[in-house]
C-alpha positions as CSV (number, residue, x, y, z in Angstrom):
1,M,0.0,0.1,-0.2
2,L,1.2,3.6,-1.0
3,I,1.9,6.1,2.0
4,R,-0.6,8.5,0.6
5,D,-3.4,5.3,0.9
6,Q,-2.1,4.6,4.5
7,I,-3.0,8.4,5.4
8,E,-6.4,8.1,3.7
9,K,-7.1,5.0,5.3
10,N,-6.5,6.4,8.7
11,S,-8.4,9.7,7.8
12,G,-11.1,9.1,10.2
13,T,-9.1,8.8,13.2
14,L,-6.6,11.7,13.0
15,T,-6.8,14.3,15.4
16,Q,-6.6,18.5,13.9
17,S,-2.9,18.8,14.1
18,E,-2.6,15.4,12.4
19,R,-5.2,16.5,9.7
20,K,-2.8,19.4,9.3
21,L,0.2,17.4,9.1
22,A,-1.6,14.7,6.6
23,S,-2.7,17.9,4.6
24,A,0.9,19.1,3.9
25,L,2.4,15.9,2.9
26,L,-0.6,15.2,0.4
27,S,-0.2,18.7,-1.0
28,D,3.2,17.9,-2.2
29,Y,3.4,14.3,-2.3
30,P,5.8,12.3,-1.8
31,F,8.2,15.4,-2.1
32,A,7.1,16.9,1.3
33,G,7.8,13.5,3.2
34,L,11.6,13.5,2.2
35,I,12.6,16.3,4.1
36,T,13.9,16.7,7.6
37,I,11.6,15.8,10.2
38,Q,12.1,19.1,11.7
39,E,11.7,20.9,8.3
40,L,8.4,19.1,8.0
41,A,7.4,20.3,11.5
42,E,7.8,23.9,10.7
43,R,5.9,23.3,7.2
44,A,3.0,21.8,8.8
45,E,3.2,23.8,12.4
46,V,3.4,20.8,14.1
47,S,5.8,19.4,16.6
48,P,8.5,16.6,15.5
49,P,7.0,14.2,18.2
50,S,3.8,14.7,17.0
51,I,4.8,13.7,13.4
52,S,6.5,10.5,15.3
53,R,2.9,9.7,16.6
54,F,1.2,10.0,13.3
55,V,3.6,8.2,11.5
56,T,3.0,5.3,14.1
57,K,-0.6,5.4,13.8
58,I,-0.9,5.2,10.1
59,G,1.1,1.9,10.6
60,L,4.9,2.6,10.1
61,S,7.5,1.8,12.5
62,G,9.0,5.7,12.2
63,Y,9.9,8.5,10.1
64,Q,12.7,7.2,8.4
65,E,10.6,4.0,7.3
66,M,8.5,6.6,5.9
67,Q,10.9,8.0,3.9
68,R,12.5,4.6,2.8
69,R,9.1,3.8,1.4
70,L,8.6,6.9,-0.2
71,I,11.9,6.3,-2.0
72,R,11.0,3.3,-3.2
73,E,7.7,4.6,-4.7
74,L,9.5,7.2,-6.2
75,K,12.0,4.4,-7.8
76,G,8.7,2.6,-9.4
77,G,7.9,5.5,-11.2
78,D,11.3,5.3,-13.4
79,N,10.7,1.9,-14.0
80,S,11.6,0.6,-17.5
81,P,10.0,-2.0,-19.7
82,L,13.1,-4.2,-19.0
83,E,12.4,-3.7,-15.0
84,L,8.7,-4.5,-15.1
85,H,9.3,-7.5,-17.2
86,E,11.9,-8.8,-14.1
87,T,9.5,-7.9,-11.5
88,G,6.0,-8.6,-13.2
89,R,3.3,-11.5,-12.9
90,R,3.5,-13.8,-15.5
91,I,0.5,-14.9,-17.5
92,E,0.1,-18.4,-17.1
93,G,-2.5,-19.9,-20.0
94,G,-4.8,-18.1,-22.2
95,Y,-2.9,-14.7,-22.9
96,L,-6.0,-12.5,-24.1
97,A,-8.2,-13.6,-21.8
98,E,-5.7,-13.2,-18.4
99,F,-4.8,-9.7,-20.0
100,T,-8.2,-8.6,-20.5
101,L,-9.0,-9.3,-16.9
102,R,-6.4,-7.7,-15.3
103,A,-7.1,-4.6,-17.5
104,A,-10.7,-5.1,-16.0
105,E,-9.4,-5.1,-12.7
106,Q,-7.9,-1.8,-13.4
107,M,-11.0,-0.2,-14.5
108,Q,-12.7,-1.5,-11.0
109,V,-10.0,0.0,-8.9
110,S,-9.9,3.4,-10.9
111,A,-13.8,3.5,-10.5
112,K,-12.7,4.0,-6.7
113,A,-9.6,5.7,-6.7
114,V,-11.5,8.5,-8.2
115,T,-14.5,9.6,-6.1
116,E,-17.6,10.8,-7.5
117,G,-17.1,13.9,-5.9
118,Q,-13.5,14.7,-7.6
119,F,-15.1,13.4,-11.0
120,E,-18.0,15.7,-11.0
121,R,-15.7,18.6,-9.9
122,I,-13.6,18.1,-12.7
123,A,-16.5,17.7,-15.1
124,D,-18.0,20.7,-14.1
125,L,-14.8,22.8,-14.7
126,M,-14.7,21.3,-18.3
127,S,-18.2,22.2,-19.0
128,D,-17.8,25.4,-18.0
129,P,-18.0,27.4,-21.3
130,K,-15.9,30.3,-19.9
131,R,-12.8,28.1,-19.7
132,D,-10.8,27.3,-22.4
133,I,-9.3,23.7,-22.5
134,Y,-5.6,22.8,-23.5
135,A,-4.8,19.2,-23.5
136,L,-1.1,17.1,-23.8
137,G,0.6,14.0,-22.8
138,G,3.2,12.1,-22.9
139,R,5.2,9.9,-25.5
140,I,2.4,7.4,-25.2
141,S,-0.3,9.2,-23.0
142,D,-0.9,11.8,-25.7
143,T,-3.3,9.3,-27.3
144,L,-5.6,10.0,-24.0
145,A,-5.1,14.0,-24.5
146,T,-6.0,13.7,-28.3
147,H,-8.9,11.4,-27.5
148,L,-10.1,13.7,-24.9
149,S,-9.8,16.7,-27.0
150,F,-11.2,15.8,-30.1
151,H,-14.3,14.8,-28.4
152,L,-14.5,17.7,-26.5
153,R,-14.2,19.6,-29.5
154,Q,-17.4,18.3,-31.0
155,A,-19.1,19.3,-27.7
156,R,-18.0,22.9,-26.8
157,K,-15.9,25.5,-28.2
158,G,-12.6,26.3,-26.8
159,V,-10.9,23.2,-26.6
160,Y,-7.3,22.9,-28.2
161,H,-4.9,19.9,-28.3
162,I,-1.1,21.2,-27.8
163,P,1.3,19.5,-30.4
164,R,4.0,17.5,-29.3
165,D,6.1,19.7,-30.3
166,P,7.9,21.9,-27.2
167,E,8.8,24.9,-29.7
168,S,4.9,25.4,-30.6
169,W,4.2,25.4,-26.5
170,P,4.8,29.3,-26.3
171,E,1.8,29.9,-28.1
172,Y,-0.5,28.0,-26.2
173,L,0.7,29.3,-23.2
174,L,0.3,32.7,-24.4
175,R,-3.4,32.1,-24.9
176,M,-4.2,30.8,-21.7
177,K,-6.3,32.9,-19.4
178,P,-6.6,32.5,-15.7
179,G,-9.0,29.7,-14.7
180,D,-8.6,28.1,-18.1
181,I,-7.8,24.1,-17.8
182,F,-4.6,22.4,-18.6
183,F,-5.5,18.7,-18.9
184,L,-1.9,17.1,-18.5
185,A,-1.6,13.3,-19.0
186,D,1.9,11.8,-17.6
187,F,2.6,8.4,-16.7
188,R,5.7,6.6,-15.1
189,R,9.1,7.3,-17.1
190,Y,7.6,11.0,-16.4
191,Q,8.9,13.8,-18.9
192,P,10.2,16.8,-17.1
193,N,9.2,19.1,-19.9
194,L,5.7,18.1,-19.2
195,T,6.2,19.2,-15.5
196,H,8.0,22.4,-16.6
197,L,5.0,23.3,-18.8
198,A,2.8,22.6,-16.0
199,K,4.5,24.5,-13.8
200,Q,4.4,27.6,-16.2
201,A,0.7,26.7,-16.7
202,S,-0.2,27.2,-13.4
203,I,2.2,29.6,-11.6
204,D,2.6,31.8,-14.8
205,Y,-0.9,31.9,-16.4
206,K,-2.9,30.9,-13.4
207,A,-4.5,27.9,-15.3
208,Q,-5.7,24.8,-13.5
209,V,-3.9,22.1,-14.0
210,I,-5.9,18.4,-14.5
211,L,-3.5,16.0,-14.1
212,M,-3.8,12.2,-15.3
213,T,-1.0,10.0,-13.9
214,D,-0.4,7.0,-11.9
215,K,0.4,5.8,-8.4
216,W,3.7,6.7,-8.2
217,L,2.8,10.5,-9.2
218,S,4.2,12.6,-12.0
219,P,6.2,15.6,-10.4
220,A,3.6,17.6,-12.3
221,N,1.4,16.9,-9.1
222,R,3.0,19.8,-7.3
223,Y,1.3,21.9,-9.7
224,S,-2.0,20.5,-10.3
225,S,-5.2,21.5,-8.7
226,E,-6.8,18.0,-9.4
227,V,-5.0,14.8,-9.7
228,L,-6.5,11.8,-11.1
229,A,-4.3,8.6,-10.0
230,I,-5.4,5.6,-12.6
231,P,-4.0,2.2,-12.1
232,I,-1.8,1.0,-15.1
233,D,0.2,-1.8,-13.7
234,T,-0.6,-5.1,-15.5
235,G,2.4,-7.2,-14.6
236,T,3.5,-7.2,-17.8
237,I,6.2,-5.6,-20.0
238,W,4.2,-2.7,-20.6
239,D,1.6,-0.4,-18.5
240,S,-1.7,-0.6,-19.6
241,Y,-4.0,2.8,-20.1
242,S,-7.2,0.8,-20.4
243,A,-8.5,2.5,-17.5
244,A,-7.2,5.8,-18.1
245,L,-9.0,5.9,-21.3
246,A,-12.4,4.4,-19.5
247,V,-12.2,7.5,-17.2
248,T,-11.3,9.9,-20.0
249,E,-14.2,8.5,-21.9
250,A,-16.5,9.0,-19.0
251,L,-15.2,12.5,-18.6
252,V,-15.9,13.7,-21.9
253,A,-19.6,11.9,-22.1
254,R,-20.3,13.7,-18.6
255,V,-19.7,17.0,-20.3
256,A,-21.2,16.5,-23.2
257,E,-24.4,15.3,-21.7
258,E,-24.4,18.1,-19.2
259,N,-25.3,20.7,-21.6
260,W,-27.0,18.4,-23.8
261,D,-28.7,21.4,-25.7
262,S,-25.8,23.2,-26.9
263,T,-23.8,19.9,-27.6
264,R,-26.7,18.9,-29.7
265,Q,-26.7,22.1,-31.7
266,R,-22.5,22.0,-31.7
267,I,-22.5,18.5,-33.1
268,E,-25.2,19.1,-35.9
269,A,-23.2,22.2,-37.2
270,W,-20.5,20.1,-36.8
271,D,-21.5,17.6,-39.1
272,R,-23.2,19.7,-41.6
273,A,-20.1,21.6,-42.0
274,R,-18.3,18.1,-42.4
275,K,-20.9,17.1,-45.2
276,K,-20.7,20.3,-46.9
277,Q,-16.6,19.5,-46.9
278,L,-17.1,16.1,-48.4
279,E,-19.4,17.4,-51.2
280,D,-17.0,19.9,-52.0
281,D,-14.2,17.6,-52.5
282,K,-16.1,15.5,-54.7
């Protein structure tokens, strides 16, 4: 179990000062737990003994164990396909049947990892016509950003897929208004340039960063207002984005149906324009 999961599991038993400490740890997870106990005490405005009692309450032997566990979590975010193959769970018997079963299990876990409250908050943000939406992903995860932006463009105005070429990113940053949304998909073997872009969007342009990542958490979580931590590990050589795609599809469907009258009118206009284009090409 991840440290953040142990904190959330015990959240109902925490005192007021322990809740402050939990907030400090989770707001900059996992990095806040890697500083000295004195530094964390000052940041959370609690005493070092309070931190020691807290880590014991969530099931750890002490602050050093928490730091060792957090370091292991960070290393898990850098695992290559070679390392995944060495540590993975071999599939015995029918490969397709077992693989799809594991993907289905991921979807069930993701439905619990993303609460309905968080899902609705994000859907409400994306439904707001005053907010433009910018989407981008990593080497592989950009397929999620492409999927999200393509479908949302048919449902509402002001949706942009940022090109993969970093040389074009300043143009999109300069378009961003305070309160606009930057949807970022960044999974393990995280890309530093995406973290830097999230930092610019959040700090310099006051955009709200919605991060879709895995349980090890992209470093871009430091600059994100919402973090969707999606299960991806199937025990095979490559991670699976099946659950991430399911959550993405649920979001775009929710946004489209939230303002159905305007969505219907836009899709009708979209189809008329597309049909006319096809006729002109004949």
